[in-house]
PATORRO-288995 format. One record per residue (C-alpha): residue number from 1; residue in three letters; x, y, z. Coordinates in nm, 3 decimals, decimal comma. Example, Ala and Ser with C-alpha at 12.3 -4.5 7.8 and 13.67 -1.06 7.14 Angstrom:
! PATORRO-288995
<drense num="1" residuo="ALA" x="1,230" y="-0,450" z="0,780"/>
<drense num="2" residuo="SER" x="1,367" y="-0,106" z="0,714"/>
This chain:
! PATORRO-288995
<drense num="1" residuo="UNK" x="7,584" y="7,800" z="-1,982"/>
<drense num="2" residuo="UNK" x="7,873" y="7,577" z="-1,879"/>
<drense num="3" residuo="UNK" x="7,829" y="7,293" z="-1,633"/>
<drense num="4" residuo="UNK" x="8,006" y="7,336" z="-1,300"/>
<drense num="5" residuo="UNK" x="8,140" y="7,089" z="-1,046"/>
<drense num="6" residuo="UNK" x="8,297" y="7,079" z="-0,701"/>
<drense num="7" residuo="UNK" x="8,603" y="6,856" z="-0,653"/>
<drense num="8" residuo="UNK" x="8,728" y="6,811" z="-0,296"/>
<drense num="9" residuo="UNK" x="9,093" y="6,749" z="-0,218"/>
<drense num="10" residuo="UNK" x="9,184" y="6,885" z="-0,561"/>
<drense num="11" residuo="UNK" x="9,492" y="7,078" z="-0,462"/>
<drense num="12" residuo="UNK" x="9,708" y="6,799" z="-0,600"/>
<drense num="13" residuo="UNK" x="9,713" y="6,434" z="-0,699"/>
<drense num="14" residuo="UNK" x="9,399" y="6,257" z="-0,814"/>
<drense num="15" residuo="UNK" x="9,168" y="6,546" z="-0,729"/>
<drense num="16" residuo="UNK" x="9,374" y="6,787" z="-0,934"/>
<drense num="17" residuo="UNK" x="9,373" y="6,546" z="-1,229"/>
<drense num="18" residuo="UNK" x="8,994" y="6,512" z="-1,213"/>
<drense num="19" residuo="UNK" x="8,957" y="6,889" z="-1,201"/>
<drense num="20" residuo="UNK" x="9,197" y="6,925" z="-1,494"/>
<drense num="21" residuo="UNK" x="9,003" y="6,674" z="-1,704"/>
<drense num="22" residuo="UNK" x="8,677" y="6,859" z="-1,639"/>
<drense num="23" residuo="UNK" x="8,833" y="7,196" z="-1,724"/>
<drense num="24" residuo="UNK" x="8,984" y="7,055" z="-2,043"/>
<drense num="25" residuo="UNK" x="8,634" y="6,952" z="-2,148"/>
<drense num="26" residuo="UNK" x="8,505" y="7,307" z="-2,110"/>
<drense num="27" residuo="UNK" x="8,334" y="7,269" z="-1,772"/>
<drense num="28" residuo="UNK" x="8,386" y="7,490" z="-1,466"/>
<drense num="29" residuo="UNK" x="8,536" y="7,359" z="-1,142"/>
<drense num="30" residuo="UNK" x="8,547" y="7,470" z="-0,781"/>
<drense num="31" residuo="UNK" x="8,856" y="7,328" z="-0,611"/>
<drense num="32" residuo="UNK" x="8,788" y="7,264" z="-0,242"/>
<drense num="33" residuo="UNK" x="9,108" y="7,199" z="-0,047"/>
<drense num="34" residuo="UNK" x="9,256" y="7,262" z="0,297"/>
<drense num="35" residuo="UNK" x="9,545" y="7,452" z="0,140"/>
<drense num="36" residuo="UNK" x="9,511" y="7,720" z="-0,126"/>
<drense num="37" residuo="UNK" x="9,615" y="7,546" z="-0,452"/>
<drense num="38" residuo="UNK" x="9,865" y="7,757" z="-0,643"/>
<drense num="39" residuo="UNK" x="9,785" y="7,592" z="-0,976"/>
<drense num="40" residuo="UNK" x="9,436" y="7,746" z="-0,984"/>
<drense num="41" residuo="UNK" x="9,565" y="8,102" z="-1,002"/>
<drense num="42" residuo="UNK" x="9,751" y="8,060" z="-1,332"/>
<drense num="43" residuo="UNK" x="9,537" y="7,792" z="-1,499"/>
<drense num="44" residuo="UNK" x="9,446" y="7,857" z="-1,866"/>
<drense num="45" residuo="UNK" x="9,077" y="7,801" z="-1,779"/>
<drense num="46" residuo="UNK" x="9,080" y="8,144" z="-1,615"/>
<drense num="47" residuo="UNK" x="8,743" y="8,228" z="-1,462"/>
<drense num="48" residuo="UNK" x="8,613" y="7,872" z="-1,509"/>
<drense num="49" residuo="UNK" x="8,816" y="7,756" z="-1,209"/>
<drense num="50" residuo="UNK" x="8,792" y="7,886" z="-0,855"/>
<drense num="51" residuo="UNK" x="8,938" y="7,776" z="-0,522"/>
<drense num="52" residuo="UNK" x="8,759" y="7,748" z="-0,188"/>
<drense num="53" residuo="UNK" x="8,993" y="7,689" z="0,104"/>
<drense num="54" residuo="UNK" x="8,886" y="7,485" z="0,406"/>
<drense num="55" residuo="UNK" x="8,800" y="7,138" z="0,528"/>
<drense num="56" residuo="UNK" x="8,564" y="6,928" z="0,317"/>
<drense num="57" residuo="UNK" x="8,392" y="6,800" z="0,632"/>
<drense num="58" residuo="UNK" x="8,288" y="7,152" z="0,733"/>
<drense num="59" residuo="UNK" x="7,928" y="7,214" z="0,619"/>
<drense num="60" residuo="UNK" x="7,988" y="7,589" z="0,591"/>
<drense num="61" residuo="UNK" x="8,286" y="7,535" z="0,364"/>
<drense num="62" residuo="UNK" x="8,092" y="7,285" z="0,151"/>
<drense num="63" residuo="UNK" x="7,805" y="7,532" z="0,118"/>
<drense num="64" residuo="UNK" x="8,050" y="7,803" z="0,009"/>
<drense num="65" residuo="UNK" x="8,188" y="7,569" z="-0,257"/>
<drense num="66" residuo="UNK" x="7,836" y="7,497" z="-0,383"/>
<drense num="67" residuo="UNK" x="7,763" y="7,871" z="-0,396"/>
<drense num="68" residuo="UNK" x="8,077" y="7,925" z="-0,601"/>
<drense num="69" residuo="UNK" x="7,985" y="7,641" z="-0,838"/>
<drense num="70" residuo="UNK" x="7,641" y="7,788" z="-0,893"/>
<drense num="71" residuo="UNK" x="7,802" y="8,124" z="-0,982"/>
<drense num="72" residuo="UNK" x="8,029" y="7,958" z="-1,239"/>
<drense num="73" residuo="UNK" x="7,762" y="7,766" z="-1,428"/>
<drense num="74" residuo="UNK" x="7,486" y="7,508" z="-1,405"/>
<drense num="75" residuo="UNK" x="7,582" y="7,311" z="-1,096"/>
<drense num="76" residuo="UNK" x="7,580" y="6,945" z="-1,193"/>
<drense num="77" residuo="UNK" x="7,856" y="6,745" z="-1,023"/>
<drense num="78" residuo="UNK" x="8,032" y="6,683" z="-0,693"/>
<drense num="79" residuo="UNK" x="8,343" y="6,466" z="-0,651"/>
<drense num="80" residuo="UNK" x="8,424" y="6,349" z="-0,298"/>
<drense num="81" residuo="UNK" x="8,797" y="6,290" z="-0,328"/>
<drense num="82" residuo="UNK" x="8,945" y="6,435" z="-0,006"/>
<drense num="83" residuo="UNK" x="9,100" y="6,166" z="0,217"/>
<drense num="84" residuo="UNK" x="9,324" y="6,118" z="0,519"/>
<drense num="85" residuo="UNK" x="9,605" y="5,861" z="0,510"/>
<drense num="86" residuo="UNK" x="9,696" y="5,771" z="0,867"/>
<drense num="87" residuo="UNK" x="9,736" y="5,421" z="1,006"/>
<drense num="88" residuo="UNK" x="9,619" y="5,280" z="1,339"/>
<drense num="89" residuo="UNK" x="9,585" y="4,931" z="1,485"/>
<drense num="90" residuo="UNK" x="9,354" y="4,759" z="1,731"/>
<drense num="91" residuo="UNK" x="9,643" y="4,645" z="1,953"/>
<drense num="92" residuo="UNK" x="9,826" y="4,978" z="1,973"/>
<drense num="93" residuo="UNK" x="9,563" y="5,254" z="1,947"/>
<drense num="94" residuo="UNK" x="9,253" y="5,331" z="2,156"/>
<drense num="95" residuo="UNK" x="8,920" y="5,262" z="1,985"/>
<drense num="96" residuo="UNK" x="8,829" y="5,630" z="1,993"/>
<drense num="97" residuo="UNK" x="9,136" y="5,721" z="1,790"/>
<drense num="98" residuo="UNK" x="9,044" y="5,464" z="1,525"/>
<drense num="99" residuo="UNK" x="8,685" y="5,589" z="1,511"/>
<drense num="100" residuo="UNK" x="8,818" y="5,943" z="1,463"/>
<drense num="101" residuo="UNK" x="9,030" y="5,829" z="1,167"/>
<drense num="102" residuo="UNK" x="8,738" y="5,645" z="1,008"/>
<drense num="103" residuo="UNK" x="8,527" y="5,957" z="1,055"/>
<drense num="104" residuo="UNK" x="8,797" y="6,176" z="0,905"/>
<drense num="105" residuo="UNK" x="8,758" y="5,986" z="0,577"/>
<drense num="106" residuo="UNK" x="8,382" y="5,929" z="0,589"/>
<drense num="107" residuo="UNK" x="8,258" y="6,269" z="0,710"/>
<drense num="108" residuo="UNK" x="8,371" y="6,470" z="0,401"/>
<drense num="109" residuo="UNK" x="8,173" y="6,231" z="0,179"/>
<drense num="110" residuo="UNK" x="7,860" y="6,263" z="0,391"/>
<drense num="111" residuo="UNK" x="7,886" y="6,642" z="0,415"/>
<drense num="112" residuo="UNK" x="7,961" y="6,695" z="0,046"/>
<drense num="113" residuo="UNK" x="7,688" y="6,459" z="-0,069"/>
<drense num="114" residuo="UNK" x="7,433" y="6,619" z="0,162"/>
<drense num="115" residuo="UNK" x="7,508" y="6,966" z="0,025"/>
<drense num="116" residuo="UNK" x="7,506" y="6,843" z="-0,334"/>
<drense num="117" residuo="UNK" x="7,177" y="6,653" z="-0,301"/>
<drense num="118" residuo="UNK" x="6,999" y="6,948" z="-0,146"/>
<drense num="119" residuo="UNK" x="7,134" y="7,190" z="-0,408"/>
<drense num="120" residuo="UNK" x="7,034" y="6,961" z="-0,696"/>
<drense num="121" residuo="UNK" x="6,690" y="6,908" z="-0,544"/>
<drense num="122" residuo="UNK" x="6,627" y="7,278" z="-0,475"/>
<drense num="123" residuo="UNK" x="6,731" y="7,370" z="-0,830"/>
<drense num="124" residuo="UNK" x="6,512" y="7,096" z="-0,973"/>
<drense num="125" residuo="UNK" x="6,803" y="6,965" z="-1,181"/>
<drense num="126" residuo="UNK" x="6,969" y="6,628" z="-1,221"/>
<drense num="127" residuo="UNK" x="7,315" y="6,586" z="-1,076"/>
<drense num="128" residuo="UNK" x="7,600" y="6,341" z="-1,034"/>
<drense num="129" residuo="UNK" x="7,802" y="6,257" z="-0,722"/>
<drense num="130" residuo="UNK" x="8,121" y="6,055" z="-0,755"/>
<drense num="131" residuo="UNK" x="8,287" y="5,914" z="-0,443"/>
<drense num="132" residuo="UNK" x="8,652" y="5,811" z="-0,460"/>
<drense num="133" residuo="UNK" x="8,698" y="5,470" z="-0,297"/>
<drense num="134" residuo="UNK" x="8,982" y="5,219" z="-0,305"/>
<drense num="135" residuo="UNK" x="9,060" y="4,856" z="-0,376"/>
<drense num="136" residuo="UNK" x="9,114" y="4,839" z="0,001"/>
<drense num="137" residuo="UNK" x="8,739" y="4,848" z="0,059"/>
<drense num="138" residuo="UNK" x="8,738" y="4,484" z="-0,060"/>
<drense num="139" residuo="UNK" x="9,099" y="4,374" z="-0,014"/>
<drense num="140" residuo="UNK" x="9,263" y="4,549" z="0,277"/>
<drense num="141" residuo="UNK" x="9,634" y="4,622" z="0,303"/>
<drense num="142" residuo="UNK" x="9,787" y="4,536" z="0,639"/>
<drense num="143" residuo="UNK" x="9,823" y="4,841" z="0,862"/>
<drense num="144" residuo="UNK" x="9,552" y="5,054" z="0,697"/>
<drense num="145" residuo="UNK" x="9,249" y="4,948" z="0,902"/>
<drense num="146" residuo="UNK" x="9,084" y="5,292" z="0,946"/>
<drense num="147" residuo="UNK" x="9,124" y="5,380" z="0,579"/>
<drense num="148" residuo="UNK" x="8,994" y="5,043" z="0,454"/>
<drense num="149" residuo="UNK" x="8,699" y="5,059" z="0,695"/>
<drense num="150" residuo="UNK" x="8,603" y="5,408" z="0,580"/>
<drense num="151" residuo="UNK" x="8,625" y="5,316" z="0,213"/>
<drense num="152" residuo="UNK" x="8,401" y="5,012" z="0,266"/>
<drense num="153" residuo="UNK" x="8,150" y="5,241" z="0,437"/>
<drense num="154" residuo="UNK" x="8,172" y="5,487" z="0,147"/>
<drense num="155" residuo="UNK" x="8,083" y="5,212" z="-0,100"/>
<drense num="156" residuo="UNK" x="7,780" y="5,112" z="0,106"/>
<drense num="157" residuo="UNK" x="7,681" y="5,476" z="0,134"/>
<drense num="158" residuo="UNK" x="7,713" y="5,515" z="-0,243"/>
<drense num="159" residuo="UNK" x="7,461" y="5,239" z="-0,309"/>
<drense num="160" residuo="UNK" x="7,217" y="5,364" z="-0,043"/>
<drense num="161" residuo="UNK" x="7,231" y="5,725" z="-0,162"/>
<drense num="162" residuo="UNK" x="7,178" y="5,614" z="-0,522"/>
<drense num="163" residuo="UNK" x="6,862" y="5,426" z="-0,422"/>
<drense num="164" residuo="UNK" x="6,729" y="5,713" z="-0,211"/>
<drense num="165" residuo="UNK" x="6,785" y="5,990" z="-0,462"/>
<drense num="166" residuo="UNK" x="6,750" y="5,823" z="-0,800"/>
<drense num="167" residuo="UNK" x="6,388" y="5,940" z="-0,828"/>
<drense num="168" residuo="UNK" x="6,518" y="6,297" z="-0,813"/>
<drense num="169" residuo="UNK" x="6,748" y="6,236" z="-1,108"/>
<drense num="170" residuo="UNK" x="7,057" y="6,229" z="-0,886"/>
<drense num="171" residuo="UNK" x="7,317" y="5,966" z="-0,969"/>
<drense num="172" residuo="UNK" x="7,565" y="5,847" z="-0,705"/>
<drense num="173" residuo="UNK" x="7,860" y="5,628" z="-0,801"/>
<drense num="174" residuo="UNK" x="8,207" y="5,544" z="-0,676"/>
<drense num="175" residuo="UNK" x="8,542" y="5,467" z="-0,834"/>
<drense num="176" residuo="UNK" x="8,751" y="5,206" z="-0,650"/>
<drense num="177" residuo="UNK" x="9,110" y="5,294" z="-0,726"/>
<drense num="178" residuo="UNK" x="9,416" y="5,076" z="-0,739"/>
<drense num="179" residuo="UNK" x="9,758" y="5,226" z="-0,679"/>
<drense num="180" residuo="UNK" x="9,805" y="5,558" z="-0,856"/>
<drense num="181" residuo="UNK" x="10,127" y="5,751" z="-0,905"/>
<drense num="182" residuo="UNK" x="10,047" y="6,062" z="-0,700"/>
<drense num="183" residuo="UNK" x="10,287" y="6,293" z="-0,514"/>
<drense num="184" residuo="UNK" x="10,236" y="6,075" z="-0,205"/>
<drense num="185" residuo="UNK" x="10,335" y="5,762" z="-0,398"/>
<drense num="186" residuo="UNK" x="10,644" y="5,928" z="-0,545"/>
<drense num="187" residuo="UNK" x="10,746" y="6,062" z="-0,202"/>
<drense num="188" residuo="UNK" x="10,713" y="5,708" z="-0,066"/>
<drense num="189" residuo="UNK" x="10,953" y="5,579" z="-0,335"/>
<drense num="190" residuo="UNK" x="11,191" y="5,872" z="-0,286"/>
<drense num="191" residuo="UNK" x="11,223" y="5,779" z="0,082"/>
<drense num="192" residuo="UNK" x="11,368" y="5,438" z="-0,011"/>
<drense num="193" residuo="UNK" x="11,716" y="5,349" z="-0,127"/>
<drense num="194" residuo="UNK" x="11,756" y="5,279" z="-0,500"/>
<drense num="195" residuo="UNK" x="11,740" y="4,899" z="-0,472"/>
<drense num="196" residuo="UNK" x="11,435" y="4,901" z="-0,247"/>
<drense num="197" residuo="UNK" x="11,255" y="5,155" z="-0,467"/>
<drense num="198" residuo="UNK" x="11,319" y="4,943" z="-0,776"/>
<drense num="199" residuo="UNK" x="11,186" y="4,634" z="-0,596"/>
<drense num="200" residuo="UNK" x="10,877" y="4,828" z="-0,490"/>
<drense num="201" residuo="UNK" x="10,813" y="4,940" z="-0,848"/>
<drense num="202" residuo="UNK" x="10,847" y="4,581" z="-0,970"/>
<drense num="203" residuo="UNK" x="10,611" y="4,445" z="-0,705"/>
<drense num="204" residuo="UNK" x="10,353" y="4,716" z="-0,767"/>
<drense num="205" residuo="UNK" x="10,361" y="4,643" z="-1,140"/>
<drense num="206" residuo="UNK" x="10,322" y="4,272" z="-1,071"/>
<drense num="207" residuo="UNK" x="10,004" y="4,300" z="-0,863"/>
<drense num="208" residuo="UNK" x="9,829" y="4,505" z="-1,134"/>
<drense num="209" residuo="UNK" x="9,748" y="4,286" z="-1,437"/>
<drense num="210" residuo="UNK" x="9,814" y="4,581" z="-1,670"/>
<drense num="211" residuo="UNK" x="10,171" y="4,579" z="-1,540"/>
<drense num="212" residuo="UNK" x="10,181" y="4,931" z="-1,396"/>
<drense num="213" residuo="UNK" x="10,024" y="5,165" z="-1,145"/>
<drense num="214" residuo="UNK" x="9,763" y="5,411" z="-1,264"/>
<drense num="215" residuo="UNK" x="9,794" y="5,772" z="-1,371"/>
<drense num="216" residuo="UNK" x="9,584" y="6,042" z="-1,202"/>
<drense num="217" residuo="UNK" x="9,449" y="6,148" z="-1,540"/>
<drense num="218" residuo="UNK" x="9,288" y="5,803" z="-1,586"/>
<drense num="219" residuo="UNK" x="9,050" y="5,848" z="-1,295"/>
<drense num="220" residuo="UNK" x="8,796" y="6,108" z="-1,422"/>
<drense num="221" residuo="UNK" x="8,477" y="5,910" z="-1,490"/>
<drense num="222" residuo="UNK" x="8,101" y="5,897" z="-1,436"/>
<drense num="223" residuo="UNK" x="8,017" y="6,270" z="-1,435"/>
<drense num="224" residuo="UNK" x="7,921" y="6,297" z="-1,801"/>
<drense num="225" residuo="UNK" x="7,578" y="6,247" z="-1,955"/>
<drense num="226" residuo="UNK" x="7,720" y="5,945" z="-2,135"/>
<drense num="227" residuo="UNK" x="7,694" y="5,765" z="-1,798"/>
<drense num="228" residuo="UNK" x="7,335" y="5,879" z="-1,751"/>
<drense num="229" residuo="UNK" x="7,202" y="5,529" z="-1,674"/>
<drense num="230" residuo="UNK" x="7,480" y="5,441" z="-1,429"/>
<drense num="231" residuo="UNK" x="7,405" y="5,484" z="-1,058"/>
<drense num="232" residuo="UNK" x="7,477" y="5,289" z="-0,743"/>
<drense num="233" residuo="UNK" x="7,786" y="5,144" z="-0,911"/>
<drense num="234" residuo="UNK" x="8,135" y="5,093" z="-0,772"/>
<drense num="235" residuo="UNK" x="8,364" y="5,096" z="-1,073"/>
<drense num="236" residuo="UNK" x="8,711" y="4,944" z="-1,029"/>
<drense num="237" residuo="UNK" x="8,974" y="5,173" z="-1,179"/>
<drense num="238" residuo="UNK" x="9,266" y="4,962" z="-1,069"/>
<drense num="239" residuo="UNK" x="9,442" y="4,804" z="-1,367"/>
<drense num="240" residuo="UNK" x="9,272" y="4,474" z="-1,284"/>
<drense num="241" residuo="UNK" x="9,411" y="4,455" z="-0,931"/>
<drense num="242" residuo="UNK" x="9,081" y="4,356" z="-0,769"/>
<drense num="243" residuo="UNK" x="9,019" y="4,088" z="-1,033"/>
<drense num="244" residuo="UNK" x="9,348" y="3,910" z="-0,973"/>
<drense num="245" residuo="UNK" x="9,371" y="3,626" z="-0,723"/>
<drense num="246" residuo="UNK" x="9,709" y="3,555" z="-0,568"/>
<drense num="247" residuo="UNK" x="9,847" y="3,232" z="-0,709"/>
<drense num="248" residuo="UNK" x="10,069" y="3,041" z="-0,462"/>
<drense num="249" residuo="UNK" x="10,233" y="2,861" z="-0,754"/>
<drense num="250" residuo="UNK" x="10,307" y="3,177" z="-0,951"/>
<drense num="251" residuo="UNK" x="10,664" y="3,191" z="-0,823"/>
């Protein structure tokens, strides 16, 4: 029987690339997204891919996704990728609004992980949870306080969940991403004039030691049995961005 996974926020971007990598390897995937993803309907994987529409922070929706995964194969993986990109600041926004934005990014991880852990435990099988974090958990970008705060919490949660549920054979890890060329990134560039967009591309290449931003297809890690002894880890997938210190003499 094939192994099945749930990937949240997989309608496009990084989530879609993770789902595509799993499908290419012969696994089955449930795509959980707020909007019905059109790519699922015509995908060559056919019955190995299914969409569940709704919010990843809704326990009923998460349970439905787990049910679908169990129907498709041996349920073994859950990827918490869904995120909200909305800025707020301490001097312009009320504290409650900032808490709501932090929660909007943290709640889907807590809900998805809770469903996955209980399903793995009840089935008596090992499982893997992968949480998508960001370089901002360690090195924040100005203006993204709620997002950076939530990602730091997700990394702490990853370690705690790994410790709690390791005895049940459940691995919990995170990938801390650098900048990745998603639809959102390309839309950001498209909104700039040609000279500004070219300067942005140059600056983004410069802050990543590999000299470029990442590709969504480079982000699918840690779900396979080859990573069977890896848990509680936060793996930078950032082209070396987190390892680089800014050199004031570089210019």
